N, C-alpha and C positions, 0 to 999 in steps of 0.2 A: 397501517400501524409502524411505529417508529423502530428502526433496527438499531439494537446495541453493537457498539463496536468494541471488540476486544484486542488489546494490544499486550503480546506475550513479555516483551522485554524493552528496555532502552535501546536496543541495537535495532530493532524494528522500526522505532521512531527515527534514529539516526539514519537508517537506510531510506526512508520516506523523505525526510527533509533534504538529505542529500540529492535525491533525484529530483526534488522540485527545485533546487537551487541550480543543478546542473542542466535540467531538460525544461523546466517550466511547465507550459500547457501540455507537453507530451511526456511528462513523467509517468503518468499512469500507463502509457503505450509501452514505455520502456521497462516499467515493473512486469507488466503483462508478457512481455517478449523474454524476459528473463525467466519468468515461470515456465513458460513454453519450452524454453531452452532445456531447463532443469528436467521438466517432464520427458522429453526427448531422450535425455541420458539416462532416465530411469531413476533420478534423484528425487524420491517422493518427498524428503525432509526440506530441500531447498525449493521444490515447488510449491508446497504449502507456504512455506515463508514469504516467497515473492508475491503470492497471492494475496497474503495478508498484508504486504507492504503495498500492493496496488490499490486494495479497500481503504488504508490508511492515507494515501496519495489523495484518492478521490475526497475522502472525507476532509482532509486539510485544505483542499482546494476549492472546496464547496463556498458558493456565495452566501448562501444563507446558513443560519445559525441552526444547529440541532440539538436537541435535548434542553433540559431545564436552564434557564438564564437567571442568575441570580443577582 
């Protein structure tokens, strides 16, 4: 089953595209590291934000098309 992707706001998209531009193929790892750092500091809000950015990076970097193509 296909998983839906939720993007909370434009800042999330901006963060994902910035990481892709700066880190290329390692952008997902960078987002995960930032999420882990936030979790370790007890910052649940930033942890959730960076996890969402990580999922969005993986979606944007995927070679195959997901969803309906018109």
